[in-house]
C-alpha positions, 0 to 999 in steps of 0.5 A: 259636222261632216255630211254626205254630198248631195248629186243629182241622179246621172239617168244610168239605170243600173249604175253601181258607183257614185257620180264619179264613176270610181267608187262603188256602192257597198250599200244603201241608207233611205229616208225622208227629208224632215226639211219637205215635212208640213210645217205643223209637223216638222217640229216632231222630226227634228229629232229624228234628223238630228239622229240622222246626222250625227249617224252619218257623221259618224260614218265619214268620221270612221272612214267610209264616203257617203253621197246622196241623191232625191229620189226621182218618184218622190222628192221627200225621199233621199238615199245615201250611198255608202262606200268603203275605201281600200283602208278601211275594207282591209281594217275590217276584212281582218276585224272579221276574219275574212278568208281572202285567196293566196293560191290557186288550188292545185288539187285535181278534182276527180270526175263522177262516174255518172258525169256524162248522165248529170252534164245535161241537168247542169246550169250552162256552163257558158253562161255560169263558167266554174270558179276558179278555186284557190288556197285562202288565208284570215286576211291581214294588212301587214301581208297583203304581198301574202294574198294574191290580188290582181286588182285591188277594186276585184279583191274583196267581192260585193258580198264581202263588202256588203257584209263589212258595211253592214258591220260597221253601220250595226255599230256607228253610234247616233246619239251621246248622253253622258256615258249612255251611247246609242248606236246601231242602224237597226234602232235607227229603222225602228224609230223611223229615222231611216226607211230601210237600208240594204245592199244593191242587186246588180241588175234588174232580174229579167234584163242583163245590165248595159254596164261592161262592169257589172257581171249580171249575176242576179240576171244569171241566177234567174234564167238558170235557178228561179225560172221555171225552165231551169227546174230541171236543172241543178242549183248554181250553189257556189254562184248562189253564195258568191251573190247572196253569202254562205248562209243563204247558200248552205240553206239551199244546199241542204234543201236540194240534197234533201229533196234529192234523198227525198226521190229515193223514199218517194220510189219505195214508198210509191211502190209500197202503195201500189203493192197495198192497192193491188191487195185490198181486194184479195186480203182475207178480212177485208173480204170478210168485212164486206161479205153479206154471209159474214159481215152482214150478220155481224151485229156491232153495238153502239159507240156512243150513248143513247144517240147511237144504235146498233150497226153491222159490221159490213157498213165499214167495207168501203174504209176497210179495204182503205185501210188495206192500202196503208195497213199492210206487210209492205208498210212495215217494210217501209218503215224499217226503210225509213229508218235506215234512209234517215240514217244515211240522209244525216250522214251523207249531207255530214260529208256534202256539207264537210265539202262545203265548208272546205269550198266555202273557207267556213272550216275554221269559222269559229265562234270566237270569230263571230262578233258580238250582236250590237244589241249585246254591246250596247247594254253591256254594263257588267264587268266579269272575268273571262274564263278564257283569257282572264281578262275583264269585259263587259257583260249586260248582266249578272249570272243572277239576272242571266238565270233570272231570264232564261228561267222566265223564258223557259216558263213562258215556252212552257205556258205556251206548249200548256195552252196547245195541250189545252187546245188538243184536249178541246179537239178532243171533246169536240170529236166525242161531242159531235160523234154522237151527232153525226151518228144520229143525223149521217145517216138521214141526211145521206139518203139522197147521197146513196153512193157515198153512204159506204165512204162517209161513216160518222168515224170519217166525218168527225175525223175530216171536220176535227182535223180541219179545225185542228189545223185552223187552230194550229196556224192560229196559235204559231201567228201569236206564238211568233211575236212572244218567242221573238220578245222572250229572245230579245230579252234573253239578249244572246251575244252573238246572231247564231246564239240568238238564232239557236235560242229562238230555234229552239222555243218555235221548234218546240212549240210547232212540234207539239202544236203540229203533232199532238193530234196525230200523237193523240190518233197514233196512241191514245184514240181508241186505246182506254174505252173500256167495253159497252157495259162499262164506258170510259168517259172523258171529264166524267161526260163524254164518252171515249171515242173508239177507233173503227174495227180495223183500228185508227190508222185511216184517220191518222192518214187522214189527219197527216193529208189534211195538215201537210196539204194544208201547210203546204198550201198556206205557205206557198200562198204566204211566200209567193201571193203576199210578197207579189201583191205587196210589191204591186200595191207598192208600184201602184201607190208610188205611181210607177210608169213604164217609161220612167227611168229609175236608178238602181237603188230606187228600183230595189227600195220598191222590192219588200224587205228580208224579215229579221229572222231570215231563213228561219221560216224556211228551215222551219217549214223543211223540219216541220215537213221532214217530221211529218215524213218521218214521224208517222211514215207508218202509216202514209208511205205517200209522204215522201212522194208529197214532200218530194214534189213540194220541193221541187217547187219549194227550190224555185219558188225560194229562188224566185222569191228571193230574186225578184221580190225581195231586197238583196239581203245582207251576206252572212257567213254560216259553217253548216244548218246551225242548231238544226242539225241536233234537232234532224237527228233528235228526230230520227231517234224518235221517228224509230219509236213513233214508227214501231209503235204504230205498227204495234198499237196503232195498225192491226198488223200484230194481232192479225199475224197472232191469229195467222201462226198461234189462233188460227191453228190447234190448240186455239183455233180448228184450222188445219194450217195457218190461215187469215179466215176467221180473224174478224170473229177472233177479233170481236168480242161478244156482249149481251144487251141486256148488260146494258146501263141505262145510260148506255143503252140506244133509244132507237134500233135499226129497221132490222132489228128483231128480238132473236138479237141477243148480243152485239160486238165490239172491238176487243179481246174479251172473254164473252158473257157467261164465262167465269170470267165474263169481259175480262181480257183473255189470253188472246189479248195477253199474246198480242201484247207480248207479241207488241212488246216484243216488236217494239224491242226487237225493231229498236234494236235492230234499227238502232244497231244498223243506224250506229254502224252506219254513222260508225263506217260512214265518215263525216268529212271524205277522205279528199276533203281531209287531203285539200285541207291538210295540203291547204294548212301546209301551203299556208305555213310555208307562205306564211314562213316565207313572208315571215322570213322576208318581212324579218329580213327587211326589218334587219336589213338597216340594223345589218347594215349599220354593223357592216359600216361599224365594222368597216368603220372600226376596221380603218381606225385599226389600220390607220392605227397601226400605221 
């Protein structure tokens, strides 16, 4: 059985070749030598050794070349270096449909009109020169002359070589028993046969390689991309794609584009916030709340049973001023602007993505070209007919089996979503229960903190504590569901890696959507909407009285919830992405007892880094899409959300870059045409955002009732003012309740010190007829005017915004005209060259035939001539 050749380390720390200096290292496998184990435990590892030896022999028989070297630090650790010869590279480049250059691109690029400004923000072109562009075509072994080959060693890039090596490793067998074949490096990693499998970084991140043949791309990426000093520079996307592959490149391209677009939304949002901040002191209804003669004389009804007591409206003076910052006409304009912004973001991203698809040769990356996963192929035991080719092929399950697996997965996801809803109900019950406690005790506990008494109301304390508890529950459920979602997707057994990621993405996003947004939806659309009135309140579970909003509405509570969840999520993500990998690497180096003067080979330096997770970029996309939801779905309640997202993303780009470059092993490069199933998810969020923001303004904000009062009820025939005004709005928006109508369950146990026998009524937030009216405590005409206005506003805004989105989507083409021309030009040249190559091949094959024909014709002519003579 062939085995890898064992050699000694040549004391060259950044060497990327076998010891002969000719064969490049395309992949590295690491394992612990079983012969160095303790004798009494050795028998446990013999099965691993047999599998590893069979696996490496299979790799050699498949044409790969192996070389093994013992670790410098741990003699039990062995590194197996893998090299793909030229013939193997050509074979698998054709299998994987890799596009390779055929001719230099002769189409000139039009310079940007802003290039004189943007050049100061680009990476150093002396260090990262512009790549030469080529027209490309899928590689075929039979047409080598057809391709632009200057040097065979450089024709296939290191990223391509690593991708092909990974493909072979995932399909090499390690055990065969009868008809049962087990194969794939992933299973060997799971079973401990190998400790790690990874492609190599080309140098250290902070020191340029001393090897003249090494381009030191990792060093360049660190200095011009990941280093904090380059935070103002644009990303070197072509070099990222060249080093890490198209999948990583398209993620950072999308994240950068999203951040640029957020800058525009952040500027408009800050202007809206400044406008609201300046209007808080001049708002008429806020002045009435704070006025001792108006708000100070309005006695409000208790907001809970027995424990709560009467209170005066001006207690909410400070919160009403803060509410003016977010609940104003600028918010309405900003919500409509964001609906247009999100449409422009998606349309311009499609154009940008189309340009990247052309430049990175993924235009013709079809699903048929993507090979099945090794886990799928290993379980193909059933025969089926391919609907396209009509040929028989293997499948891992029947139609009934597939239906059963999908049903099981759907049922599990549904169960966990119901679990989230149950946790939301528990939070609501907590809010209802703790509100009573805060209402009874907060006023006593704050006597020594008089300056904060105006800010920390029972509603605010309840909202803040509930938001923190909700955030903790969200993070715990995320950790638990992650493992469940991966198990379900593995059970469904998708065919390709793209199918696997799409299936997992959908499951995780549905869960995350309900998990993160459910509490916000409750505050925005349910809290304070069905509360009844003081004489007949509505109870949850027959026990807890439904909580009410502040007199100004629930908008400020929604803002608080968004701030805590967005801020807490950003801090938690940074801890996970930066602190944990750094600490793990620090512990690893300490355990390995690495000294600064110890010379380690490149493969051992990379071994000490953290491995990439099996899900790759999934969590990076999920983090940004959840953030995108916060920015768009509830932006009407928090105009500063785009600014916070923009600032977070500026650091997110560099943190992700720093993490990939310095803390993790090099990822296996993968092909990707776009952001995959995240694109329709983003489109779905944008459609839903129009509805949610319109409903927030209509039902959560107090804007529509104020507008109805200003235009209709402040003047004749409903009002006494001569002109349209907001004066008297607070009195008009609060209904009257006779305190003798309190039931024994709801009547307060204690009365405030200022309460006297002359007070016979209290006020509550609603539009109902007063006591003594023939229809007392029923909805009045103001209520029906407001409902009609709210519904009319929602319908109008939705139709206008959706029409605008449709027009913009139709007017803005998905593919730029210049890119279409380049694609057509490339296809034309490819056909011309292919035609010429085919002609030359036909001529080459027909030449012996024509020569024989000519020779035969000459011979027959000579015979005829002899016969005549």
